[in-house]
N, C-alpha and C positions, 0 to 999 in steps of 0.2 A: 492782786496780779502784779508781778514784778515789772519795773520800768524797762523799756527797751534799751539795750546796751549798744552804744554807738560802736561801729567797727574801729579797730585799732589801726590807724593809718600807718603808724611807724612799723608795726609788724608786717603789714601788707607790703610796705616799701622794702623791708628787709628781704621778704620772700622774693619779690620781683628782682631785686639786685642780685641775689644768689642765683636765680634762674638765668639772668642775663650773663653772669660770670660763667656759669656752666655751659651756656649756649656758645659763648665766644670761644672758650677753650676747645669745645668739641668741634666746632666748625673749622677753626684754624687747623686742627689736627686732621680732619677729614678732607677738607677741600683746599687747604693752603691759605696763607694770609691774603694773597692777591685776590682770590675769589671769594673771600669772606666779606660780607657787606653788613651795614647797619640793619638793612631790611631783613637780611637772612637771620641775623642774631635775634631781632625782634620776633620774627615768626617762630623761631626755634624756642624762644623763651616764653612765648605766649603773651607778649606785651605789644603795645603800639610803638612804632619807631620814634614818635615824639617823646615818649617816656625816656628813651635812651638819649636822644638829643638834649633833653632837659637836664640830664645828669652828666653827660660826657660830650666833649667836642668832637671826638673821633673814635673810630674803632680801635686805634692804637691805645687811646686812653682807657677804653673799656678793658682791653687785654692787660694793660698794666695793672689796673685795680684788681682784675681777676687773679693775677699772679700773686699780688700782695695778700689777697684774701686766702689763697691756698696756703701761703707761707704762714699766715697768722693762725689759721686753723690747725696746721701741722704742729706749730709751736705750742699751742694750747693743749693738744693731745699729748705731746711729749713732756709737758710740764717744765720744770726748771732745767732738765737735761737738754731741752731743745734750744737753750740759749747759750750753750757753751760747748767747746771742744773738750772731750774727756781729758782729765789730768790724772793719769794713773802713775805718773813718775817715769813712764817709758814714752819719751817724745816720739820716737819712730813708730811705735805701735799705735799711739793716739792719732798721729797724722795719717797713717795708712788706713785706719778705720774710717776717718772722715773723707779722705780722698776716694776710697772705694765707694762710699755712699754717694759722693759727687758723680762718679762714673755711672752709677746706677741711675741717678736722676737725669743725667745728660742723655743716656741711652733709652730712657723711658719713652715709648712712642706717644704716650698721653701728653707729655710736656715738651718733648723735643721740638716739634714744629712751632708752638707758641714762643718758646725761648729763642729760637732762631729768628722768628719774625720780629720780636722786640729788639733783639740785638741789631738786626739789619736796619730796622726803622729808626733806631736811635742814632745810627750813623748819618742818616739823611736829615732827620729832625733834631737839631741840637737841644731843643727844650726837652723833648722826650728822652733824648740820650742822657741829659743831666738828671732827669727824674729816675731813669733806669739805674744809674749809678748810685744816686742818693738813697733811693727807697729799697732797691733790691740787692745791689752789689756791696755797698759800703757796710751795711749791718753784718753781712756774712764775713767780709774781710776783717772786720774788727774782732771777730772771734779768733781768727788766726793770730792777730797782733797780741791779744790777751794771752793766748797759750804760749806764744814764743817768748813773751816777756817773762812769763812764769818759768820757762826753761832757762832764761838768762839768770834769773834770781837763784835757780837751783844749780847753776854752774854748768849746765849742759850746752849752752850756746854762748858764743863769745860776746863780751860786752859791747864791742864795737860794731856789732851787726845791727842794722836798721830793720826792725821787724816788718815794716811795711814793704821794704824791698824784698826781704826774705820770703814773705808770703807769695809775692809775684813769681818767685822761682818755683813755687809749688803749683800755683794755679795756672800760670800762663801756658805751660806745656800741654796740659789737659785741654784747655780752651782752644789752643792752636790746632791740635789734632782733631778735636770735635768740629770746629768750624770748617776746616778744609777737607775733612774726611780723607786725610792722607792714608791713615792706617787705622785699624780697629782700636777703639778706646776700651781698655781692659783693666781689670784689677791688677794684673801683673805689671802693666805699664805704670799704674799709679804707685805701686810699691817701689818700682825702679826710680821714679821721680823723687820719692821721699829719700831713698838711700843715697842717691847722687847729691841731692840738695844738702842733706845733713853732713855730708863729707866736707862741705865748704863752711858750714855753720858751727860745727862742733868745736869744743875747746880742746879736745884731745887730738892726737895725731891721726891722720887719715888712715883707714885700714887698707 
């Protein structure tokens, strides 16, 4: 008779964490951040609320890790391509491709509410805000820096351009329109942002 095998606590913990991540994202999307509670997340995930409090200090911290987990899983599924902006030799086309994908993500009803919640909470809570920048924004921004530096080496972008400032010219307009809901956030708008930005970055004369 084979000996009894003890339960794998690490596997059980991983399942619980994933269930909590999914519950947090779903509840914020359905009810809004203000109406989402630790108790609600625990009930949705099928765990005790003390389990959540043992791992996270707040619902904002749960949401932050849930977002990081989503990004990690997406990158794993995408493979190496998930860690870089395409470099086809056509900077405008590469940036338009990425900004269009960003538009789709910002407009996705599954992630829009949680993203807004984290951005807003990060303004109120400086510690959370710093984590939001460090863990979620900076890794994505670095991809733009890398692609723009490649364009500088290829002679497409002026040497005196600071890639970090240049990427803000690309990202900030989309974020502004999305946050304020002033006008629809569309692929056409993303393309226009790229075209206008590159007129100021390019080494050749403006068209």
